[in-house]
N, C-alpha and C positions, 0 to 999 in steps of 0.2 A: 502493501498498499505506497500511495506517497505520505514520505515520510512531515510533508508539510501537510496534507488533507488535514489533521488535525487527530488519524486516531491509530498511530505504530504508537507502536507498545516501544520502541527503544525513545520517544522521546517523556520523560517522570516530571508530573507536576513540581515549581518549584519550590527549595525550602520556604517556611516564612522565616523574615529577620526578626531578630530579637528586639524588641527593643533601646536598648542601648547593650555595647560591646563591653568588655570586658574590659581595663584600659591595662594592655603589656606591662605594662613598668618603663622604664630603663633599661639597659642595655649595664652589665660589670662595666663599671670604669675603667680604663686601659691610662695608668701611668707614664706619663712621660719620663724621658733620658735625663732631665734636668729634673725631674720631683724625685730620682732615684740617689743620681749621682752630682756628687755640689762641684765637679767639673764640669760636668756636662755644661750645669743653669751658667755658670762663670763664662763658658765659652760662648751661650746664645747672648751672655751680655755683652761681651766684648763686639758681637756683631751686629749689636742693633748700635752701639759706640758707633763702628765702624758705616756704620750707615750714618750715621744722623752725617759724623763727620765727615761723610762727603757728601751732603746734601750741603752743607758750610762751605767746605773747599767751592762745589757748584754754583754759589751766590757770592761768594771772591773771587773764582775768575768772570764771572755773569762780570762783572763789577769793574776789575780792571781790564780785559777786551773794551765795554763803553769805551771807556778813554780811551787806549789805544789803540784802538783799532775802527777811527772814523767809519763812516761809509766813504766818502768823499764824492766825489761825481761822477766815474768809471762805473760803471757794469761791474768790473772785478771785487772792485773794494767793499758795494758794496754786496757780492757776495762774501767775501769774505768774515766780513760782519756777521753776518749774518746766520751763518752755521757754528761758527763760535757761539756769539749770541746765545743761540738755539742751542748747541750742545750743554752749556754750562748751566743752561735752564734747565734743560730735560738733568740733570743730572742732582741738579740742587731739587725737583719735585719726588727722580727715582727717590734720592738716598730717603725725603721725610716717609713715600711713604712705603714699602721696601722697609723700612726701619719700627711702622707703624702694627706692620702685620708682622713683623719676628718677634714684636711685642706682647701681640695680643699673643701667638703661637706657640709664643715658648718660656716664657714670662708669669704673665697672665695667668689667676686660676682654672683651670679648664673645669673645675666640674659643674659636673650638670645640677642646675636648680628645674623644679614645677614649681610656676604659682599657677593653685586654686582659681579659678575665678570665683568672683562672686556677688554684691548686686555693686551698683557705680558708686554711690556716695560710703563717701570714708567715715568712719571714725576717729577720733582721736588717734586711737593706741593705734590703729593704720595709715593713722599720717604720719607717726613715730617709728614705729613701721617699718618705713619707706624712708628715713631717712638712713635708720640706720647702718639698711641694706644698700644705701648711698654712702657712708663711709666703711663696708664694707670696701665695695668696691672698689674706696682710692687704693685700702688697704691690701688689699688682693692685684695691684695695679704693681705697689711695690714702689712707688716715689716713695715712699717713706722712709723707705730702708735703702734707695740705692740713689744716693745724691750724687754721684758723678752721671750716673745715665739720665736723671732730670736735668743737669748744667745742661748734657750733650739735647735732648730734646729744644729746652726752653731758648737755649742761642741756635739750633738750627731756626725751626723757626721766628723767633723775630729778628734773623738774618733775613729770612725771603723773601717779606716781604720789598726789603733795598732791592727790587731785579725787579720789579714796576715803578716804583715810584717812583728811582732815580735817573728812568729814562723821560719818563714824562714832565719831572724839574725842569732836566736838561733841556729837557727839547720847548720849553719856555721861551720870551723873548726875541724868539725869531721875526721875521718880516708877516709884519700886520697888516698891512697896507694890502685891501681884501680886492683892494680894483687890481691889481694885479694877475687876478683870477679871470680878469673881461678881456683879456688879450693876450695873443702868444707872439711868437718871436718871425709871423709870416707877416710878410710890407710886400712891398709895388719893387720888381723885379727878383725877386727869392726865386733860385730857381728850384724846383720841384726834385727830390732825388730819391734812388728805391732805401726801402728802411731793412738790416739795416749797413750795406753797405755802404751808402752815399752815393751810390753813384746815379749821374741827371740824368735826368730821359727823356730823351724825347720825343714829339710825339709821332712824329713817323715810325715811328717804332710801338706805338701802343695802334693793338690790334682792336679791332671789330668783337664785342665780350670780354676781353680781360679786365683782368684784376691787380691793379700795382698799389703795391703797402706802402706808405707817399710817410715819410721829413723832410725839414728844412733843412737848405744847404746850409755844411759849417755845425751843423746840431752838436760836433764835438766839441768846437772852441765854447761853446758858452760856458755861464756864469755854473750855470745848474742841468746841467745837461739831460740831464733824469727828469727834474719838474719841468723841461720846459717840454718836452716829449711828450709826456702824461698830456700836453692842451694839445697839441699843433700835432699827432698823430694824422693820417688828411689814408681815404680811399678814397683811389682812383680809377674810375670803370669809365669804357669807351663804348657809347654805341649806336649803335644804327641814329645820323642827327634827327630822318623822319619821325623814329621813334622816342625822341624828344622834346618835352612839352614845359616850356621856359614862361615864367611868369614874369608880367612886365615888366617889374621889379628885380631882374635879375635876368635880365637879353645880355648877351654879351659876358655872359660866368661865366663860360662854354667855351673846348676849342674844338671845332668839327666833332661834334657828337662824345666830348670828350669830357667827362665831370669829375669839380675833387669837392669830399663831402668830409667831416670831422670824423673820426671814426666812436668819435663817443657820445657811449646815450645818452640816452634824453633824460632818458630815464632816472639810471644810478649810473652811471658809467660807466658802464663795461660794454671794452672793445665791439663791436659791431662789424662784423666779418664776414659771415656767412652769405655769400651774394646768389640767387637763382639763375641764370643768363635769361629764360622764357620768360618770365616773367619780371626780370627788372627791380625783384623783392632783393633787399638786404634782410638778414634776423638777427635780432640781439640773441645771443643763444644764455642769460641767466633768465630773462623776463620773459621769452618769446612777442619782442618788441618788433614791431615789419615795419619797413619807409619802401616807399615807391620814390628809385631813381632817378626814373625818366618823366618823372609829376613831380620835381623838385623834394626830394624824400619826405614828401610828408608821409604821416600816419597810418596805415592801413588796415594796424592792427597793439594790441597790448597796451602795454601802461602807459607803454610814453606820449604825452603833452606835443609835443609840439615836432613839424620837425629839426633833422637837422642840421646844421649849421654847412652852408658852400662857401666854398672858398672859391674867389674869382681867380679864373686862367686865363692865362696864354702864351704864346709863347717868343719868346727873345730874334735876333738877329740870325741866329745860328742853327734856328730851329730846337732847344731846347723848351720843355712847356716851365712858366714861370708861374708866379704869384700877381695878380694887379694889386693886392690890399693883402688888410689883414680880412680874417672874418667879419661880416659886417654883426655878431651879439657875437653876446659870450657862448661859450662851447660847452659844454655835460650837459648833469641834469636841470630841470630847471626848480627854482620852487620857490616857497608865496613872498617876496621879501622882495622879488625882482619882477619886473612885467612882465618880461618875454621868455 
């Protein structure tokens, strides 16, 4: 007979479950080596001390690297400084974290404790018991009888905040002239060059459908090249001139179908660099804001609120692409305190 028809002898009625299950209790406690051997207990304490010491050295190393290895203006200097600071910060955090784990596993009391559940209201006697439990937990941690361990923990925890405070304080006092963010190093006659090689771009070499990542000529000679690059990066695209729709106030900003737009998204500043040739759409990979390159880089989808700023371009006497001027509006994200 089919076992699912309900008539099979192989299937028996389920046994009735009891109202309450018997408490199986806790398994027998297994002592650790440190509980039985004082030398093992001392070794565990030395390990925790070493880990806190590692954290302290990491914090000191961070501070030394912060002052001894400034970021500078070149990519190599920024990489060295960032790598060193990151490694030092990792050791500072790793030392504290692993020391806390080792302390809890090998030094603190590991006896299992069961707390019976009662009604939520607590009597004075229960509150006194809670305070007694806290005092017992503090005693189990060994802080009161392991002065050196306590000093190492306090020292590493006290020094670690310097890894956050010092860079914050050190960066205060820079250039507070916010108007500099409204302008880039683009100016009339400045050549467009490929990023990162810095090779000038001849208009005749840009084919229809191609995309070129662009930086200003002479960027490496600027006082703060990385800051200037963050504002001045441009995406150069060549379209069929018949597909290009220029607004009246942007007539003459392109050259034979070649247009140049800021690569900084007007939403939160991510690099807009994903180009769909068939639709002439530029996509921001962060939040999917989409801009129509053929129609003034207007927003066709996503959270961005305004088009990408366009860089007016032309060619010089040698046929190289050059800027006609700086952007006519601030690049990057739009904020409430500015009109555009």
